[in-house]
C-alpha positions as CSV (number, residue, x, y, z in Angstrom):
1,M,114.9,69.8,53.8
2,T,117.7,72.2,54.6
3,P,118.8,72.4,58.3
4,A,116.9,75.7,58.6
5,E,113.7,74.2,57.2
6,R,113.9,71.1,59.4
7,I,114.6,73.3,62.5
8,A,111.5,75.3,61.7
9,E,109.4,72.2,61.2
10,L,110.6,70.6,64.5
11,R,109.8,73.8,66.4
12,R,106.2,73.8,65.0
13,L,105.8,70.1,65.8
14,I,107.2,70.4,69.3
15,R,104.9,73.4,70.1
16,Y,101.9,71.5,68.7
17,H,102.6,68.5,70.9
18,E,103.4,70.7,74.0
19,E,99.9,72.2,73.6
20,R,98.3,68.8,73.2
21,Y,100.0,67.5,76.3
22,Y,100.2,70.5,78.7
23,V,97.1,72.5,77.7
24,L,94.6,70.1,76.2
25,N,95.6,67.0,78.3
26,D,95.2,65.0,75.1
27,P,98.7,63.9,73.9
28,E,99.0,62.3,70.4
29,I,102.5,60.8,70.7
30,A,104.4,59.0,73.4
31,D,106.9,60.7,75.7
32,A,109.8,58.9,74.0
33,E,108.7,60.2,70.6
34,F,108.4,63.8,71.9
35,D,111.9,63.5,73.5
36,A,113.2,62.3,70.1
37,L,111.9,65.4,68.4
38,M,113.5,67.6,71.1
39,Q,116.8,65.8,70.8
40,E,116.9,66.1,67.0
41,L,116.2,69.9,67.4
42,E,119.0,70.2,69.9
43,R,121.5,68.4,67.6
44,L,120.6,70.6,64.6
45,E,120.8,73.8,66.6
46,A,124.2,72.7,68.0
47,D,125.4,72.2,64.4
48,S,124.0,75.5,63.3
49,P,124.2,77.9,66.3
50,D,123.4,80.9,64.0
51,L,119.8,79.4,63.6
52,V,119.1,79.4,67.4
53,T,116.4,81.9,68.3
54,T,114.9,82.9,71.7
55,D,111.6,81.4,70.9
56,S,113.0,77.9,70.2
57,P,111.7,75.2,72.6
58,T,115.3,74.4,73.5
59,Q,115.6,77.9,75.1
60,R,112.9,77.5,77.7
61,V,115.5,77.0,80.5
62,S,118.6,79.0,79.9
63,G,121.1,81.2,81.7
64,R,122.3,81.3,85.3
65,P,120.1,82.0,88.3
66,A,119.2,85.6,88.7
67,A,120.6,87.9,91.4
68,G,117.2,89.4,92.0
69,F,114.1,90.6,90.2
70,D,113.6,94.0,88.5
71,T,110.3,95.9,89.0
72,V,108.3,96.6,85.9
73,E,105.2,98.6,85.2
74,H,102.1,97.0,83.7
75,A,100.5,98.3,80.5
76,E,97.3,98.9,82.5
77,P,96.7,98.4,86.3
78,M,95.9,94.8,87.3
79,L,92.8,95.4,89.4
80,S,91.4,93.1,92.0
81,L,87.9,91.6,91.9
82,D,85.1,92.3,94.4
83,N,83.7,89.1,96.0
84,A,80.3,87.5,96.3
85,Y,79.8,84.8,98.9
86,S,76.2,83.9,98.4
87,E,73.5,83.7,95.7
88,E,71.9,86.9,97.1
89,E,75.1,88.8,96.7
90,L,75.5,87.5,93.1
91,R,71.9,88.6,92.3
92,A,72.7,92.0,93.9
93,F,75.7,92.3,91.5
94,D,73.4,91.6,88.5
95,D,71.0,94.2,89.7
96,R,73.7,96.8,89.9
97,V,74.9,95.9,86.4
98,R,71.4,96.2,85.0
99,R,70.8,99.5,86.7
100,G,74.1,100.9,85.5
101,V,73.4,99.8,81.9
102,A,69.8,101.2,82.1
103,A,71.2,104.6,83.3
104,A,73.4,104.7,80.2
105,G,70.3,104.5,78.0
106,E,70.6,100.8,77.1
107,T,67.5,98.5,77.3
108,V,68.7,95.1,78.2
109,E,66.3,92.6,79.9
110,E,68.8,89.8,80.4
111,I,72.5,90.5,80.6
112,D,75.0,88.2,78.9
113,Y,77.8,87.1,81.2
114,V,80.8,84.9,80.9
115,A,81.5,82.5,83.8
116,E,85.0,81.1,84.3
117,L,86.4,78.9,87.0
118,K,88.5,81.0,89.4
119,I,92.1,79.6,89.3
120,D,93.7,79.4,92.7
121,G,97.2,80.5,91.7
122,L,99.4,83.6,90.9
123,S,98.4,86.3,88.5
124,V,100.9,87.1,85.7
125,A,101.1,89.5,82.8
126,L,102.9,88.3,79.6
127,T,104.1,90.7,77.0
128,Y,104.5,89.6,73.4
129,E,106.2,91.7,70.7
130,N,105.6,90.7,67.1
131,G,104.2,87.4,68.4
132,T,107.2,86.5,70.5
133,L,107.3,86.3,74.3
134,V,109.6,89.1,75.6
135,R,108.5,89.6,79.2
136,G,106.6,88.0,82.1
137,A,105.7,89.8,85.3
138,T,103.9,89.1,88.5
139,R,100.9,91.2,89.6
140,G,102.8,92.9,92.4
141,D,100.8,95.8,93.7
142,G,98.6,95.9,90.6
143,V,100.6,98.8,89.0
144,R,104.1,97.4,89.2
145,G,105.2,93.7,89.4
146,E,108.4,91.7,89.5
147,E,109.9,90.7,86.1
148,V,110.0,86.9,86.0
149,T,110.5,86.3,82.3
150,S,113.1,83.5,82.8
151,N,110.7,81.6,85.0
152,V,107.7,82.1,82.8
153,R,109.6,80.7,79.8
154,T,110.0,77.4,81.6
155,I,106.2,76.8,81.7
156,R,105.5,74.6,78.8
157,A,101.8,75.6,78.6
158,I,102.8,79.1,77.7
159,P,103.9,79.5,74.0
160,L,107.2,81.3,73.4
161,K,105.7,82.4,70.1
162,L,102.0,83.0,69.3
163,R,100.2,80.9,66.7
164,I,99.5,83.9,64.5
165,P,96.2,84.5,62.8
166,T,96.2,85.3,59.1
167,S,96.2,88.8,57.8
168,S,92.6,88.4,56.7
169,G,91.6,87.7,60.3
170,A,90.8,84.0,59.7
171,S,91.3,81.6,62.5
172,P,94.2,79.2,62.2
173,S,93.6,75.6,61.8
174,G,94.4,73.1,64.5
175,S,97.2,71.5,62.5
176,P,100.8,71.5,63.6
177,G,101.7,73.9,60.8
178,E,102.1,77.6,61.7
179,P,100.0,79.9,59.6
180,E,101.5,83.0,58.1
181,G,100.1,86.4,59.0
182,F,100.6,89.3,61.4
183,A,100.9,89.5,65.2
184,P,100.1,92.6,67.2
185,Q,103.3,94.6,67.5
186,K,103.0,94.7,71.3
187,I,100.4,93.2,73.5
188,E,100.0,92.2,77.1
189,I,98.1,89.0,78.0
190,R,97.1,88.2,81.5
191,G,96.3,85.0,83.3
192,E,97.1,82.7,86.2
193,V,100.0,80.4,86.9
194,Y,99.0,77.5,89.0
195,F,100.2,74.1,90.3
196,P,98.5,71.1,88.7
197,R,97.5,68.7,91.5
198,R,99.5,65.8,90.1
199,A,102.6,67.9,89.9
200,F,102.1,69.2,93.5
201,E,101.6,65.7,94.8
202,R,104.7,64.4,92.9
203,I,106.9,67.2,94.5
204,N,105.6,66.5,98.0
205,K,106.2,62.8,97.6
206,E,109.8,63.5,96.5
207,R,110.3,65.9,99.4
208,E,108.9,63.3,101.8
209,E,111.3,60.6,100.5
210,S,114.3,63.0,100.9
211,G,113.3,64.0,104.4
212,E,112.4,67.6,103.5
213,P,109.3,69.4,105.0
214,L,106.2,69.2,102.8
215,F,104.7,72.1,101.0
216,A,101.5,73.3,102.5
217,N,99.3,73.9,99.5
218,P,99.5,74.4,95.7
219,R,98.7,78.1,95.6
220,N,101.5,79.3,98.0
221,T,103.9,76.9,96.4
222,A,103.2,78.2,92.9
223,A,103.7,81.8,94.2
224,G,107.0,80.9,95.9
225,T,108.2,78.9,92.8
226,M,107.6,81.9,90.5
227,R,109.7,84.0,92.8
228,S,112.6,81.6,92.7
229,L,115.8,83.1,91.3
230,D,116.7,79.8,89.6
231,P,114.7,79.0,86.4
232,A,116.0,75.4,86.4
233,L,114.2,74.9,89.7
234,V,111.0,76.4,88.3
235,A,111.2,74.1,85.3
236,K,111.5,71.0,87.6
237,R,108.3,72.0,89.5
238,G,105.9,71.6,86.6
239,L,103.8,74.7,86.8
240,S,101.1,75.4,84.3
241,A,98.9,78.4,83.3
242,W,95.5,79.6,82.0
243,M,95.2,82.9,80.2
244,Y,92.0,85.0,80.2
245,Q,92.7,88.7,79.4
246,L,94.1,90.8,76.5
247,V,95.5,94.3,77.1
248,G,97.0,96.6,74.5
249,G,100.5,98.0,74.6
250,P,101.4,101.4,76.0
251,E,101.2,103.0,72.5
252,G,97.5,102.3,72.1
253,P,94.3,101.8,74.1
254,P,93.8,98.6,76.1
255,L,91.9,95.8,74.4
256,Q,90.3,95.0,77.8
257,G,90.0,97.0,80.9
258,P,88.5,100.2,82.3
259,A,88.7,102.1,78.9
260,L,87.6,99.4,76.5
261,Q,86.5,100.4,73.0
262,P,84.0,98.3,71.0
263,E,86.6,97.8,68.2
264,I,90.3,98.2,68.5
265,V,92.9,98.7,65.8
266,V,96.3,97.2,66.8
267,T,99.2,98.3,64.6
268,T,101.2,95.3,63.5
269,H,104.8,94.8,62.3
270,S,105.0,93.9,58.6
271,D,106.7,95.0,55.4
272,V,103.6,96.5,54.0
273,E,102.5,98.5,57.1
274,A,99.4,96.3,57.4
275,D,96.9,96.6,60.3
276,L,95.3,93.7,62.1
277,Q,91.7,94.5,62.9
278,V,91.0,92.9,66.3
279,G,87.3,93.5,66.6
280,L,86.7,92.1,70.0
281,Q,83.1,92.9,70.8
282,T,82.7,90.4,73.6
283,H,84.7,88.6,76.3
284,A,83.8,85.2,74.7
285,E,85.5,86.4,71.5
286,T,88.6,87.3,73.6
287,L,88.8,83.8,75.0
288,E,88.4,82.3,71.5
289,T,91.1,84.6,70.2
290,L,93.6,83.7,72.9
291,K,92.9,80.0,72.2
292,A,93.4,80.6,68.5
293,W,96.7,82.2,69.2
294,G,97.9,79.0,70.9
295,L,97.5,80.3,74.5
296,P,96.1,78.0,77.2
297,V,92.5,78.9,78.0
298,E,90.6,77.0,80.7
299,P,88.0,75.1,78.7
300,H,85.0,75.0,81.1
301,W,84.0,78.7,80.7
302,R,80.4,79.3,79.7
303,R,78.4,82.2,78.3
304,C,75.3,82.7,80.6
305,R,72.2,84.6,79.7
306,G,70.9,86.2,82.8
307,V,71.6,85.8,86.5
308,D,69.7,82.5,86.8
309,A,72.0,80.8,84.4
310,L,75.0,82.2,86.4
311,V,73.6,80.8,89.7
312,A,73.1,77.4,88.0
313,F,76.8,77.4,86.8
314,C,78.1,78.3,90.2
315,R,76.0,75.6,91.9
316,E,77.1,73.0,89.3
317,W,80.8,73.8,89.8
318,E,80.5,73.9,93.6
319,E,79.8,70.2,93.3
320,K,82.2,69.4,90.5
321,R,85.2,71.5,91.7
322,R,87.3,68.4,92.6
323,T,86.9,66.9,89.1
324,V,89.5,69.3,87.5
325,G,93.2,68.9,87.8
326,F,93.8,72.2,89.6
327,D,92.5,74.0,92.7
328,T,89.5,76.4,92.1
329,D,87.9,78.3,94.9
330,G,85.1,80.0,92.9
331,V,83.7,81.4,89.7
332,V,84.8,84.7,88.0
333,V,81.8,86.4,86.5
334,K,82.4,89.0,83.7
335,L,80.1,91.1,81.7
336,D,80.4,89.8,78.1
337,R,79.8,92.9,76.0
338,V,82.9,95.1,75.8
339,D,81.1,98.4,75.2
340,L,78.9,97.9,78.3
341,R,82.0,97.4,80.4
342,A,83.3,100.8,79.3
343,T,79.9,102.2,80.3
344,L,80.1,100.8,83.8
345,G,83.8,101.6,84.4
346,T,85.6,100.8,87.6
347,T,86.1,101.9,91.2
348,S,89.6,102.6,92.5
349,K,90.0,98.9,93.3
350,F,87.5,96.8,91.3
351,P,85.9,96.8,87.8
352,R,82.1,97.3,88.2
353,W,81.5,94.7,85.4
354,A,83.1,91.7,87.1
355,I,82.9,89.8,90.4
356,A,84.3,86.7,92.0
357,F,81.8,84.2,93.4
358,K,83.6,82.3,96.2
359,F,82.5,78.7,96.9
360,P,81.5,78.1,100.5
361,A,84.4,76.6,102.5
362,E,83.9,72.9,103.1
363,Q,83.3,72.3,106.9
364,K,83.6,69.2,109.0
365,T,83.1,68.4,112.8
366,T,85.9,66.8,114.8
367,L,87.3,66.6,118.3
368,L,89.7,69.2,119.5
369,K,92.1,67.1,121.6
370,S,94.3,69.9,122.9
371,I,95.4,73.5,122.3
372,E,99.2,73.9,121.9
373,V,101.3,76.9,121.3
374,N,104.1,77.4,118.8
375,V,107.1,79.8,119.1
376,G,108.1,81.5,115.9
377,R,111.5,82.9,114.9
378,T,110.4,86.4,115.9
379,G,109.3,85.1,119.3
380,A,105.6,85.3,118.5
381,V,103.7,82.6,120.5
382,T,100.6,81.5,118.6
383,P,98.1,78.8,119.6
384,F,97.0,76.0,117.4
385,A,94.5,73.1,117.7
386,M,95.5,69.4,117.7
387,L,92.5,67.6,116.2
388,E,91.2,64.2,115.7
389,P,92.2,63.7,112.0
390,V,89.4,64.6,109.6
391,F,89.3,64.7,105.7
392,I,88.5,68.2,104.4
393,A,88.7,69.7,100.9
394,G,91.0,67.1,99.5
395,S,93.4,66.4,102.4
396,T,93.5,65.0,106.0
397,V,93.7,67.7,108.6
398,S,95.1,67.1,112.2
399,M,96.1,70.6,113.1
400,A,94.4,74.0,112.6
401,T,95.1,77.6,113.3
402,L,93.5,79.4,116.3
403,H,94.9,82.8,115.4
404,N,95.4,84.3,118.9
405,S,94.3,84.1,122.5
406,D,91.7,86.8,122.0
407,D,90.1,84.9,119.2
408,I,89.9,81.8,121.3
409,A,88.3,83.7,124.2
410,R,85.8,85.4,121.8
411,K,84.7,82.1,120.3
412,D,84.9,80.3,123.7
413,I,86.9,77.4,122.2
414,R,88.0,74.8,124.8
415,E,90.1,71.7,124.9
416,G,87.9,68.6,124.6
417,D,85.3,70.5,122.5
418,W,83.7,69.1,119.3
419,V,84.5,71.9,116.8
420,I,83.7,72.9,113.3
421,V,86.7,73.0,111.1
422,E,87.1,74.5,107.6
423,K,89.9,75.4,105.2
424,A,90.0,79.1,104.7
425,G,90.2,79.7,101.0
426,D,90.4,75.9,100.6
427,V,94.0,76.2,101.9
428,I,94.5,76.9,105.6
429,P,92.6,74.8,108.2
430,R,91.0,76.9,110.9
431,V,88.6,76.3,113.7
432,V,85.3,78.1,113.1
433,G,83.9,77.5,116.5
434,P,82.7,74.9,119.1
435,V,79.6,72.8,119.0
436,S,78.4,74.0,122.4
437,S,75.6,71.4,122.7
438,R,78.2,68.6,122.8
439,R,80.5,70.2,125.4
440,S,81.4,68.3,128.5
441,P,79.9,69.9,131.7
442,D,83.3,70.0,133.4
443,S,85.2,71.8,130.6
444,R,87.1,75.0,131.5
445,P,88.0,78.1,129.4
446,W,91.5,77.9,127.9
447,Q,94.2,80.2,129.3
448,M,97.2,81.5,127.4
449,P,100.4,80.2,129.1
450,A,102.3,82.9,131.1
451,E,105.7,81.4,130.2
452,C,107.4,80.3,127.0
453,P,106.9,76.6,126.5
454,R,110.5,76.2,125.3
455,C,112.7,78.4,127.6
456,G,110.4,79.3,130.5
457,S,110.7,83.0,130.0
458,R,107.8,85.3,130.8
459,L,105.6,86.1,127.8
460,H,104.9,89.7,127.0
461,R,102.2,91.4,124.9
462,A,102.4,95.0,123.6
463,E,99.3,97.2,124.3
464,D,98.6,97.6,120.5
465,E,99.1,93.9,119.6
466,A,97.1,90.7,120.0
467,V,100.3,88.6,119.8
468,W,102.2,87.3,122.9
469,R,105.9,87.1,122.5
470,C,109.0,85.5,124.0
471,E,111.6,88.2,124.4
472,N,114.5,85.9,125.2
473,T,116.9,86.1,122.3
474,S,118.5,82.8,123.4
475,C,115.2,80.9,123.3
476,P,115.8,77.5,121.6
477,A,112.5,77.7,119.7
478,K,113.4,81.2,118.3
479,L,116.9,80.0,117.4
480,Q,115.6,76.8,115.7
481,R,113.0,78.7,113.6
482,G,115.4,81.4,112.9
483,L,118.1,79.0,111.7
484,E,115.5,77.3,109.4
485,H,114.9,80.7,107.9
486,F,118.6,81.6,107.8
487,A,119.5,78.4,105.9
488,S,116.4,78.4,103.6
489,R,116.6,78.5,99.8
490,G,115.6,82.1,99.6
491,A,118.1,83.2,102.2
492,M,121.6,81.7,102.7
493,N,120.5,78.6,100.7
494,I,122.4,76.0,102.8
495,E,121.0,72.8,101.3
496,G,120.9,69.9,103.7
497,L,120.7,72.1,106.8
498,G,117.0,71.4,107.3
499,E,114.6,71.2,110.2
500,S,115.8,67.8,111.4
501,L,119.5,68.6,111.4
502,I,118.9,72.1,112.9
503,A,116.9,70.5,115.7
504,Q,119.9,68.2,116.4
505,V,122.7,70.8,116.4
506,T,120.7,73.2,118.5
507,G,119.5,70.5,120.9
508,A,123.1,69.3,121.4
509,G,124.3,72.9,122.0
510,L,126.5,72.9,118.9
511,V,124.8,76.0,117.4
512,K,123.7,78.8,119.7
513,D,123.4,81.5,117.0
514,Y,123.7,81.8,113.2
515,A,127.5,82.4,113.3
516,D,128.0,79.0,115.0
517,V,126.9,77.3,111.8
518,Y,130.3,78.3,110.4
519,A,132.1,76.6,113.2
520,L,130.6,73.2,112.5
521,T,132.9,70.5,111.2
522,A,132.3,67.3,109.2
523,E,133.6,65.2,112.1
524,T,131.0,66.8,114.4
525,L,128.2,66.3,112.0
526,E,129.1,62.7,111.3
527,Q,128.3,61.8,115.0
528,L,124.7,63.0,114.7
529,E,121.7,60.7,113.9
530,R,121.2,59.8,110.2
531,M,124.4,61.7,109.3
532,G,127.2,59.6,107.7
533,K,130.4,60.9,106.2
534,K,128.9,61.5,102.8
535,S,125.9,63.5,104.1
536,A,128.2,65.5,106.5
537,A,130.5,66.4,103.6
538,K,127.7,67.6,101.5
539,V,126.3,69.9,104.3
540,M,129.8,71.3,104.9
541,L,130.2,72.0,101.2
542,Q,127.0,74.0,101.2
543,I,128.0,75.9,104.4
544,E,131.3,76.8,102.8
545,R,129.6,78.0,99.6
546,S,127.2,80.2,101.6
547,R,130.1,82.3,102.9
548,T,130.3,84.0,99.5
549,N,126.6,84.6,99.0
550,E,125.2,87.9,97.9
551,L,124.8,90.5,100.6
552,W,121.0,90.6,100.2
553,R,120.8,86.9,101.1
554,L,122.5,87.6,104.4
555,I,120.2,90.6,105.2
556,Y,117.2,88.5,104.5
557,G,118.5,85.5,106.4
558,L,118.9,87.6,109.6
559,G,115.2,87.5,109.9
560,I,114.6,91.2,110.6
561,R,110.9,91.8,111.1
562,H,109.0,93.0,107.9
563,V,112.2,92.5,105.7
564,G,111.5,90.1,102.9
565,E,113.5,89.2,99.9
566,R,112.7,92.3,97.9
567,A,113.4,94.7,100.7
568,S,116.7,92.9,101.4
569,Q,117.7,93.3,97.7
570,V,116.8,97.0,97.9
571,L,118.8,97.6,101.1
572,A,121.8,95.8,99.8
573,R,121.8,97.7,96.5
574,A,121.2,101.1,98.3
575,F,123.9,100.8,101.0
576,G,126.4,98.4,99.4
577,S,127.7,96.9,102.6
578,M,126.6,95.7,106.0
579,E,128.8,98.3,107.6
580,A,127.0,101.1,105.7
581,L,123.6,99.6,106.5
582,C,124.5,99.4,110.2
583,A,125.5,103.1,110.2
584,A,122.3,104.3,108.4
585,T,119.9,106.5,110.3
586,T,116.2,105.9,110.3
587,E,115.8,108.9,108.0
588,Q,118.3,107.5,105.5
589,L,116.5,104.2,105.5
590,E,113.1,105.9,104.9
591,E,114.6,107.8,102.0
592,T,115.5,104.5,100.3
593,P,113.0,103.7,97.5
594,E,110.4,101.0,98.5
595,I,111.4,101.3,102.2
596,G,108.6,102.8,104.3
597,P,108.7,104.1,107.9
598,V,107.5,100.9,109.5
599,L,110.2,98.8,107.7
600,A,112.9,101.5,108.4
601,E,112.1,101.5,112.1
602,S,112.1,97.7,112.2
603,V,115.6,97.6,110.6
604,R,117.0,100.3,112.8
605,S,115.5,98.7,116.0
606,W,117.1,95.3,115.1
607,L,120.5,96.9,114.3
608,D,120.4,98.8,117.6
609,E,120.2,95.6,119.7
610,P,123.8,95.0,120.9
611,R,123.5,91.2,120.6
612,N,122.5,91.5,117.0
613,R,125.5,93.8,116.3
614,G,127.6,91.2,118.0
615,L,126.1,88.5,115.8
616,I,127.0,90.5,112.6
617,G,130.6,90.8,113.9
618,R,130.9,87.0,114.5
619,L,129.5,86.3,111.0
620,R,132.1,88.7,109.6
621,E,134.9,86.9,111.5
622,A,133.5,83.6,110.1
623,G,134.2,84.9,106.6
624,V,130.6,85.5,105.5
625,N,130.4,88.1,102.7
626,M,129.3,91.5,104.1
627,E,129.4,93.7,101.0
628,I,128.6,94.0,97.3
629,P,131.8,93.8,95.2
630,P,133.4,97.2,94.4
631,D,132.5,97.1,90.7
632,E,128.9,96.3,91.5
633,R,128.9,99.0,94.2
634,A,130.1,101.5,91.6
635,A,127.3,100.5,89.3
636,A,124.8,100.8,92.1
637,A,126.0,104.3,92.8
638,V,125.6,105.2,89.2
639,E,122.1,103.8,89.3
640,R,120.9,106.5,91.6
641,R,121.8,109.4,89.3
642,L,118.3,109.4,87.6
643,K,116.4,108.7,90.8
644,G,113.1,110.6,90.9
645,K,113.0,111.2,87.2
646,T,110.2,109.9,84.9
647,Y,110.6,109.2,81.1
648,V,108.3,108.2,78.4
649,I,109.5,106.2,75.3
650,T,107.6,106.4,72.0
651,G,108.4,105.1,68.6
652,T,111.1,102.6,67.5
653,L,114.7,102.8,68.5
654,A,117.4,101.6,66.1
655,S,119.9,100.6,68.7
656,M,117.8,98.5,71.1
657,T,114.3,97.3,71.8
658,R,111.7,99.1,73.9
659,E,112.3,96.6,76.7
660,E,116.1,97.2,76.7
661,A,115.6,100.9,76.7
662,T,113.2,100.7,79.6
663,A,115.7,98.5,81.5
664,A,118.5,100.9,80.9
665,L,116.5,103.8,82.4
666,E,115.3,101.8,85.4
667,R,118.8,100.6,86.1
668,L,119.7,104.3,86.6
669,G,116.8,104.8,89.0
670,A,114.4,106.4,86.6
671,K,110.7,105.5,86.2
672,V,109.4,104.7,82.7
673,A,105.7,105.7,82.3
674,G,103.3,104.9,79.5
675,S,101.8,108.4,79.1
676,V,103.1,112.0,79.0
677,S,102.2,114.6,81.6
678,K,103.5,117.9,82.9
679,K,105.4,115.9,85.5
680,S,107.4,113.9,82.9
681,T,111.1,114.6,82.9
682,G,111.4,113.9,79.2
683,V,110.1,111.9,76.2
684,I,112.5,109.7,74.2
685,V,111.4,109.7,70.6
686,G,112.3,107.0,68.1
687,G,111.2,106.3,64.5
688,D,107.5,106.3,63.6
689,A,106.6,108.0,66.9
690,G,103.0,108.6,67.7
691,T,101.2,111.5,69.2
692,K,103.2,111.4,72.5
693,A,106.0,113.5,71.0
694,E,103.6,116.2,69.9
695,K,101.9,116.2,73.3
696,A,105.3,116.5,75.0
697,R,106.1,119.6,73.0
698,T,102.7,121.1,73.7
699,L,103.3,120.6,77.5
700,G,106.8,121.9,77.3
701,V,108.3,118.5,78.3
702,P,111.9,118.0,76.9
703,V,112.1,115.7,73.9
704,L,115.2,113.5,73.4
705,D,116.1,111.8,70.1
706,E,117.9,108.4,70.1
707,A,121.4,110.0,70.3
708,G,120.3,112.1,73.3
709,F,118.9,109.0,75.0
710,L,122.1,107.0,74.4
711,D,124.1,109.9,75.9
712,L,121.8,109.9,78.9
713,V,122.2,106.3,79.7
714,K,125.9,105.8,78.8
715,P,128.2,104.8,81.7
716,E,129.9,107.8,83.5
717,S,133.6,107.9,83.2
């Protein structure tokens, strides 16, 4: 074989064995043999760098950590699902479906459904162009999500290149070879990224051994991992995925969704202008198609004739839910026939042809030993239950949430009660209520403390809130929780400055606010418990590195109420420096894209507090970065010149891909839409453009050719 032929063969073999291991859980070779294939490929690519492609298995983790996530628009809105919590509600859904179908003139005695296990993870949308993965995005608000392509590429269950069906439509064989044929030119595939239980348990064991706090549950950890800015970290975590939906690109109708057609023609990229006929009449065919393309499809789905078969499937998996290697909290039920879905349509939130049947939460009875309160970094004082340990839904529970004092009073929960405990959504332990018949006659109703348990300050509650708060800015509990947030990976990322060390430095009075972190010395840290010279030096190195962090990390680390990572990135980009942010009025904050009135008021209120302004000053004196570099600020200023404008791209551009063109416009503040309307600012027309160019001319919307587009996005001198 030539190097090029061997590289191609190795890539096919590696993808085949990745699928056997990560998707089918049925490996055919030992780990050492797989590693040998990967090492051979790496050597050959190193010798022939011109043969390296983006879809090579060696390129799953590449590049530096990102500075933030871009926002992208989905080909079609990612709707939520309505829920059914009982057999009666599931039968009511079937009744609505049958009545809707009958109203459309169809005579169907028993409806065919597809039942799939509901994956407890994070929804994602994958875009493939000519069979190659080009983008991955989170669900976001359903219309726009965060672009997380680098993180998606690290998930070995997701192919970087589809296993393409033949041009005749025949399904590919299960052999390691890659059949020739055509892939849809552009298609969006949706599914769920999740944490396999084994991977989650492994990570928590490693964190326990290193003294780090344990992750609470697989679902939240999967979501947090996908929003990590470091793909190498995501790769280490061991996420996996299941895919279940196929959506067309913006140039054509969706393959699934509110406007489904019974048969769809997807234009393909080939030398002979061939078309791939994707005649997806049913959802079952969609799942088989995704599987044939090499995508991971959860194997326990079943086609069910009528609601009785659906109920039986749900009952079966309520009992078997712990037998699979991932968390599932229910069953997703979908109408199988595509044409009937189009007939039923959607509401503004949910498709009328699908529903999620949620498994009843597992409940246990145990003793509530005491009711304690916790002080958070914002001063919120929340009660929680200390329980006699009890095993529920896969883990031992010794603490549970009690929400707030009003909820405790309404349910009449008392210390010493026997209580019913469940995991809300199989994740968060909560107290459902007391077993009153087992209550001691001398028990007394619980009262919320009048003073903060950490600093003794009087607690206050706003008229429109259920939460009691400690208003003392010097409260040790607020400081400790705030410092944990300030030093966390998503904020200032000071590795080693964790919960235990923070408790020691605050308890000893060494750190009284965030700025004091930068006054710590290695000699001081060495004197603390479990801190030798080596550990102290590592922490100091991380503290020093954090001085040069991006501005958005500092904004997020300050812990301003309602300001998360995304809002911090938006504020940093919009104002460019802490000084400018401090000077911004509430109106200027509200005018910033993605910053609403509640968030703007929260930022302004925090900045107006003199002690907070003093903290910013001390952080500046400590050498903490307070601005975006001048060249980036200039770029950020340029970005706003297309703010408020909306463009549509149609056809093929010679100078860049559709994704690159979209990114160029969005960097300048413009929005890129999938369809033309009177509100469109302009339509960018490339080669082989479709009907959108003609529609633009009919509506009087300006049309730009490729030269005009390049002139529009070129840097200003």
